[in-house]
C-alpha positions in Angstrom: 27.0 -33.1 -0.3 25.4 -33.6 3.2 21.6 -33.3 2.7 19.8 -32.5 5.8 16.1 -34.2 6.5 13.2 -31.7 6.3 11.6 -30.7 9.5 7.6 -31.0 9.9 6.0 -27.4 9.4 2.0 -27.0 9.1 0.6 -26.2 5.4 -0.9 -22.5 6.4 -4.0 -21.5 4.4 -2.6 -19.8 1.1 -3.0 -16.0 1.0 -5.3 -14.1 -1.9 -3.0 -11.1 -3.1 -4.8 -8.2 -4.4 -3.7 -6.1 -7.6 -2.8 -2.5 -6.4 -4.1 0.4 -8.8 -4.6 3.7 -8.0 -4.0 3.7 -4.4 -7.3 0.7 -4.1 -6.5 -2.9 -3.3 -8.2 -5.0 -6.7 -9.5 -8.1 -6.5 -8.1 -9.8 -9.7 -9.5 -12.7 -11.7 -8.1 -16.2 -13.3 -5.9 -16.5 -10.0 -2.7 -18.8 -10.2 -0.8 -20.9 -7.2 2.6 -19.9 -6.1 4.3 -23.4 -4.9 6.7 -23.6 -2.6 9.4 -26.0 -4.2 10.6 -28.1 -1.5 7.4 -29.4 -0.2 5.1 -28.6 -3.4 2.2 -26.6 -1.5 0.8 -23.6 -2.5 2.4 -20.7 -0.5 -0.2 -18.2 -2.0 -2.3 -17.1 -5.2 -2.4 -14.1 -7.5 -4.2 -12.8 -10.0 -3.3 -12.4 -13.7 -3.6 -9.2 -14.7 -4.8 -8.6 -18.5 -4.7 -5.6 -20.9 -7.1 -4.3 -19.0 -5.6 -4.1 -15.8 -2.2 -2.7 -16.5 -4.0 -0.3 -18.6 -5.7 1.0 -15.3 -2.4 1.0 -13.5 -0.3 3.3 -16.0 -3.8 5.6 -15.8 -3.1 5.9 -12.2 0.5 6.0 -12.3 0.2 9.1 -15.1 -1.7 11.0 -13.1 0.0 10.3 -9.9 3.8 11.2 -11.4 2.9 15.2 -11.4 2.6 14.4 -7.4 5.4 12.4 -7.0 7.6 14.9 -8.9 6.5 17.7 -6.8 6.8 15.7 -3.8 9.9 17.6 -1.7 13.8 15.3 -2.3 14.1 15.3 1.6 10.5 13.7 1.9 10.8 11.3 0.0 14.5 10.5 1.3 12.8 10.2 4.6 10.5 7.6 3.3 13.1 5.8 1.7 14.9 5.5 5.3 11.6 4.3 6.8 11.5 1.8 4.2 14.7 0.6 5.6 14.2 0.5 8.9 11.1 -1.9 8.3 12.7 -3.7 6.3 15.1 -4.5 8.9 12.4 -5.1 12.1 10.5 -7.2 9.3 14.1 -9.3 8.0 12.9 -12.6 9.5 9.5 -12.9 8.4 10.1 -11.9 4.8 12.7 -14.1 4.4 10.6 -16.7 5.4 7.8 -15.8 2.9 10.9 -16.1 0.4 12.3 -19.3 1.6 9.1 -20.7 0.9 8.5 -18.9 -2.1 11.9 -19.5 -3.8 13.3 -22.1 -2.1 16.0 -20.6 -1.1 18.1 -21.1 2.1 16.6 -19.5 4.9 20.0 -17.7 5.8 20.2 -16.4 1.9 16.6 -15.0 2.1 17.4 -13.6 5.1 20.7 -11.8 3.9 18.7 -10.8 1.0 16.5 -8.8 3.1 18.7 -7.6 5.5 21.2 -6.6 2.5 18.4 -4.4 0.7 18.3 -1.9 3.5 21.5 -0.4 2.1 19.7 0.4 -1.6 17.1 1.5 0.1 19.2 3.7 2.3 21.2 4.8 -0.9 18.4 5.4 -2.7 17.5 7.8 0.0 20.5 9.6 -0.3 20.9 9.9 -3.4 17.2 11.4 -3.7 19.1 14.3 -2.5 22.2 14.8 -4.1 20.3 15.2 -8.0 22.5 17.7 -9.4 23.0 19.5 -12.5 26.3 21.0 -14.2 26.8 24.3 -15.8 27.5 24.5 -19.4 30.3 27.8 -19.9 29.0 29.5 -23.1 31.3 32.4 -23.1 34.1 30.4 -25.1 32.6 31.4 -28.3 31.5 34.6 -29.7 27.6 33.0 -30.0 27.5 32.5 -26.5 28.2 36.2 -25.0 25.7 37.3 -22.7 23.8 33.8 -22.5 24.2 31.5 -19.5 23.3 27.9 -19.4 23.0 25.0 -17.1 21.7 21.2 -17.2 19.1 19.5 -15.1 17.5 15.9 -14.0 14.0 15.7 -14.4 11.4 12.4 -13.2 11.0 10.5 -16.7 7.5 10.1 -15.1 6.3 6.6 -15.1 8.7 3.2 -14.9 7.5 0.0 -15.2 9.8 -2.3 -13.5 9.8 -6.2 -14.3 11.2 -8.2 -11.4 12.9 -11.8 -11.4 12.4 -14.6 -8.8 16.0 -15.1 -8.2 16.9 -12.1 -5.7 12.3 -11.0 -5.6 13.1 -8.8 -2.3 16.6 -7.2 -3.1 16.1 -6.5 -6.9 12.9 -5.2 -6.6 14.2 -2.4 -4.4 16.3 -1.8 -6.8 14.0 -0.7 -8.7 11.4 0.7 -6.8 13.8 2.7 -4.2 15.9 4.9 -7.2 12.6 5.1 -9.3 10.9 7.0 -6.1 14.1 8.6 -5.1 14.5 10.2 -8.1 10.7 11.5 -8.8 8.7 9.0 -10.9 5.4 6.8 -10.0 6.1 3.4 -10.3 3.9 -0.2 -11.8 6.0 -3.0 -11.0 4.9 -6.4 -12.1 6.6 -9.3 -9.7 7.0 -12.6 -10.6 4.6 -15.1 -10.8 6.8 -17.6 -8.6 6.9 -15.5 -5.7 4.8 -12.2 -5.5 4.1 -12.5 -1.8 7.8 -11.1 -0.9 7.6 -7.9 -3.4 3.7 -7.6 -2.5 4.9 -7.5 1.2 7.6 -4.4 0.1 5.6 -2.5 -1.6 3.3 -3.0 1.5 6.5 -1.7 3.5 6.5 1.5 1.2 2.6 2.1 1.8 3.7 2.0 6.0 6.3 4.5 5.4 4.1 7.1 4.4 4.8 7.3 0.7 0.9 7.8 -0.9 -0.2 4.3 -2.2 -1.0 6.0 -6.1 2.2 6.0 -6.2 3.2 2.4 -6.4 1.2 0.6 -8.0 1.3 -3.6 -8.5 -0.4 -5.9 -11.2 0.1 -9.5 -10.8 0.8 -12.1 -14.1 2.7 -14.0 -16.7 4.1 -12.5 -19.9 1.2 -11.6 -21.2 0.8 -9.0 -18.5 4.4 -8.2 -18.8 4.3 -7.8 -22.8 0.8 -5.0 -21.9 3.4 -3.4 -19.5 6.4 -2.8 -22.1 3.5 -2.5 -24.7 1.5 0.5 -23.4 3.0 3.9 -24.6 2.1 5.2 -21.2 5.2 3.7 -19.8 7.9 6.2 -20.1 10.9 3.5 -18.9 11.1 -0.2 -18.4 13.6 -1.7 -16.2 13.5 -5.7 -16.8 16.2 -8.0 -14.9 15.9 -11.5 -16.5 16.7 -13.5 -19.3 18.3 -11.8 -22.4 16.0 -13.6 -24.7 13.3 -11.8 -23.1 15.4 -8.3 -22.8 16.0 -8.8 -26.3 12.5 -8.7 -27.0 11.4 -6.0 -24.6 14.0 -3.9 -26.3 12.4 -4.2 -29.7 9.0 -3.7 -28.5 10.0 -0.7 -26.8 10.7 1.4 -29.5 12.1 5.0 -29.2 11.3 4.9 -25.1 14.4 4.5 -23.0 14.8 0.6 -21.4 17.4 -0.4 -18.8 18.3 -4.2 -18.7 20.0 -6.6 -16.5 20.3 -10.1 -18.8 21.9 -13.1 -18.4 25.6 -14.0 -18.0 28.1 -17.6 -17.9 30.3 -16.3 -14.6 33.4 -16.8 -16.2 36.3 -16.8 -13.7 40.1 -16.5 -14.5 42.7 -18.3 -12.2 46.0 -17.6 -12.8 49.2 -20.0 -12.1 50.3 -17.9 -9.6 46.8 -18.0 -7.5 46.2 -20.0 -4.1 43.9 -22.7 -4.6 43.6 -23.6 -1.2 42.4 -19.7 -0.8 40.5 -19.8 -3.7 38.5 -23.3 -3.9 35.8 -22.7 -1.2 34.8 -19.3 -2.2 34.4 -21.1 -5.8 32.9 -23.8 -4.7 30.2 -21.6 -2.3 29.8 -19.1 -5.4 29.0 -21.1 -7.9 25.9 -22.8 -6.1 24.8 -20.0 -3.8 20.9 -19.2 -4.6 21.1 -23.0 -6.6 22.9 -21.1 -8.7 20.0 -19.0 -10.0 22.0 -15.8 -10.6 23.8 -14.3 -13.3 26.7 -13.7 -12.0 26.9 -17.2 -10.5 30.0 -19.1 -10.8 30.0 -21.1 -14.3 33.1 -21.3 -16.0 36.2 -21.9 -14.1 39.5 -21.5 -16.5 42.5 -22.7 -14.9 46.4 -23.5 -16.4 46.0 -27.4 -17.6 48.8 -27.8 -15.6 46.5 -26.8 -12.3 42.9 -28.3 -13.2 43.0 -31.4 -11.8 44.6 -30.1 -8.6 41.9 -27.5 -8.4 39.3 -29.4 -9.3 39.0 -31.7 -6.7 39.8 -29.0 -4.2 36.7 -27.5 -5.5 34.7 -30.8 -5.6 35.8 -31.8 -1.8 34.5 -28.2 -0.5 31.1 -28.4 -2.8 31.0 -32.2 -0.9 31.1 -29.9 2.3 27.6 -27.9 1.2 23.9 -29.3 2.8 21.4 -29.8 0.4 18.3 -29.4 1.8 14.9 -28.1 3.4 15.5 -24.1 2.6 13.3 -23.5 6.4 15.7 -26.1 8.3 18.6 -23.7 9.7 22.5 -25.1 8.6 21.1 -25.4 5.1 23.7 -24.0 2.3 21.5 -24.6 -0.4 18.2 -25.3 -1.0 16.1 -26.1 -4.7 15.7 -24.5 -7.9 12.8 -22.2 -8.4 10.3 -25.3 -9.5 11.0 -28.8 -10.9 10.9 -28.2 -14.2 14.4 -25.8 -13.8 16.2 -28.9 -12.2 14.7 -30.9 -15.0 16.7 -28.2 -17.4 19.6 -28.6 -15.7 19.8 -32.4 -15.4 19.7 -32.8 -19.0 22.0 -29.9 -19.6 24.7 -32.1 -17.7 23.4 -35.2 -19.1 24.3 -33.7 -22.5 27.2 -32.2 -21.4 27.7 -36.2 -20.2 27.1 -37.8 -23.6 29.2 -35.4 -25.5 32.7 -36.5 -23.0 32.1 -34.3 -20.0 33.2 -36.1 -16.2 31.3 -34.9 -13.4 33.9 -34.9 -9.8 31.0 -34.6 -7.9 27.0 -34.3 -7.9 25.2 -34.2 -10.8 21.7 -35.8 -9.3 18.2 -34.4 -8.9 15.7 -34.9 -6.5 12.5 -33.0 -7.6 13.0 -29.2 -7.5 16.5 -29.6 -6.0 20.0 -30.6 -7.4 23.5 -31.6 -6.2 25.7 -29.1 -6.3 27.7 -30.2 -9.5 31.4 -29.2 -10.9 32.7 -30.5 -14.5 35.6 -31.1 -16.3 37.2 -32.3 -19.6 34.0 -29.9 -21.0 33.8 -28.0 -24.7 33.5 -24.7 -25.4 30.1 -25.7 -27.4 28.4 -27.7 -24.6 25.3 -25.9 -23.4 27.2 -25.5 -19.6 29.7 -23.7 -20.8 28.3 -21.3 -23.3 24.8 -21.0 -22.4 23.9 -19.7 -18.9 22.9 -22.9 -16.6 21.2 -20.9 -14.2 21.9 -23.9 -12.0 24.3 -25.4 -9.1 26.6 -26.0 -11.9 30.4 -25.1 -12.8 32.6 -26.5 -15.5 36.6 -26.1 -14.9 38.0 -25.5 -17.9 41.5 -25.9 -18.5 43.4 -23.4 -20.8 46.7 -22.6 -22.5 47.5 -19.2 -23.2 45.6 -16.9 -20.9 45.8 -14.2 -23.6 43.1 -16.8 -25.4 41.4 -16.7 -23.0 40.6 -13.3 -22.4 40.0 -13.0 -26.2 37.5 -15.8 -25.9 35.5 -14.1 -22.9 35.7 -10.7 -24.5 34.1 -12.2 -27.9 31.5 -14.1 -26.7 27.8 -13.1 -26.4 28.1 -12.5 -22.6 29.4 -10.2 -21.0 28.2 -9.2 -16.8 30.8 -9.8 -14.9 34.5 -11.6 -14.5 36.3 -13.0 -12.0 40.6 -12.6 -12.0 42.6 -14.8 -9.1 46.4 -13.8 -9.8 49.5 -11.8 -7.6 49.9 -9.9 -10.5 48.9 -6.3 -10.7 50.5 -6.2 -14.2 48.7 -9.0 -15.0 45.6 -7.8 -13.5 45.4 -4.4 -15.3 45.8 -5.8 -18.6 42.7 -8.4 -18.2 41.1 -5.6 -16.7 41.7 -3.4 -19.6 41.0 -6.6 -22.1 38.0 -8.5 -20.9 34.8 -6.8 -22.3 32.5 -7.6 -19.4 30.8 -4.4 -17.4 32.9 -5.6 -14.7 36.0 -7.2 -13.6 36.7 -8.5 -10.2 39.9 -8.7 -9.3 40.9 -11.4 -6.8 37.2 -11.9 -6.5 34.7 -14.6 -8.4 32.4 -13.5 -10.6 30.0 -13.7 -8.2 30.1 -9.8 -6.3 27.9 -7.4 -5.8 27.0 -4.7 -3.5 24.4 -2.1 -3.9 26.3 1.0 -4.1 28.2 -0.6 -7.2 27.6 0.5 -11.4 26.1 -2.8 -11.5 25.3 -4.3 -15.2 26.7 -5.8 -18.7 27.7 -5.1 -22.0 26.5 -7.2 -25.2 23.7 -9.5 -24.2 24.1 -9.0 -21.0 22.2 -6.0 -20.9 21.7 -2.1 -20.9 22.2 -0.1 -18.4 23.4 0.0 -14.9 21.3 -0.9 -11.6 23.2 0.7 -7.8 20.5 3.7 -7.1 23.0 6.6 -8.3 23.7 4.8 -11.9 20.1 3.6 -11.9 18.9 7.4 -11.6 20.8 8.4 -14.4 18.5 6.2 -16.2 15.3 6.9 -14.5 16.1 10.8 -14.9 15.8 13.3 -18.5 18.7 15.9 -18.6 17.3 19.1 -20.0 19.0 22.0 -21.0 18.6 25.3 -19.2 19.3 28.9 -21.2 19.5 32.5 -20.4 19.7 35.3 -22.7 20.8 37.8 -20.6 
């Protein structure tokens, strides 16, 4: 793969962000710096929220919750539409902030911001479509003279903990449906990139949302723990690792959770697939966002007779991608979130090499950047295969028995999305029925998502579904109303 030199850029003085609690900007203490992983320069500073900050935010959210629920749906929808318009207007500015905070290529960062318009617009539409259900009772003698129906009501206070890999869009996927459903929210942005979430919340305020409806508390794991453990939070929605998701579920007690967790990006290539057509797609989707996506293509299951051929084609496509300064035009792949993440990926690849895997392309680190990498001759017990790499690394996994591949994917601990390439409708439907994953993408890779989808996983890949319509099911409670007449 080629690399692009960094353009000269001035180092601006980093902004210090506040918490937002009860509609007020609250200066915090114990500031941490968010660093540009490419330049190793500070982008902003944010406070570390303690238990008292979280408690104040929860109290403010609980006080605001009745007013959010009482706001008519058409008013909530109008605010969300205005936020969507503002997002489009500010996409370049926000995308540049994201690229600096995360190391994400500028084109991908701007694309994420613009795509978030859909998340917000869809949430606006769903705000005016919250429906109930008639429950017929006259089918039994006991039900005679009675009428019942189900209505949905907001849960009250939604606590959102968001990740660094798609910080703007995934914050939209939590804040917008929560507000559309009539809830107050508290968000803990990722420590690595708090400014881009801070900007999003300011757009909600600018669009006319009363400021007390969303609280922002910055911080790290202890801040998140305090939010999860506070009984005043009615639902926790979290995107992140399966390990942390399990801890959140254990700590939440009987309160509901919505968890979007990890995956190993399995994609099955059948013997009738067009290798020339799919190679560019697989190469790009293995390294998009530097591989830091829970649906990034990671394990490419290929018939043994085609494995060498497809491996060479994907490697050639990876080598066309430009690795470099995230802010430079024409760069396809930026850095990982920090050097520690890149070192971990480097260690996993080195461990696979020592176990007999071969590197077809890539395999080298430079600071927080890691080259787009393709491995072959891997085994199922290698971390690069059985765990979530969360880096720009994919493996060719040769198979002899398609049924066995489907069984292994279904019995693995992860179950987010699986791609299948085949020209056979019968085979596609058979695999769709067998694969125990949250989604099966026919003639596409595991890396595919649009904002109206019911997106989520099973097993260690999560609980619940994202996409405004589906998230709002989790963010509302069903109540039976019965009339005697």
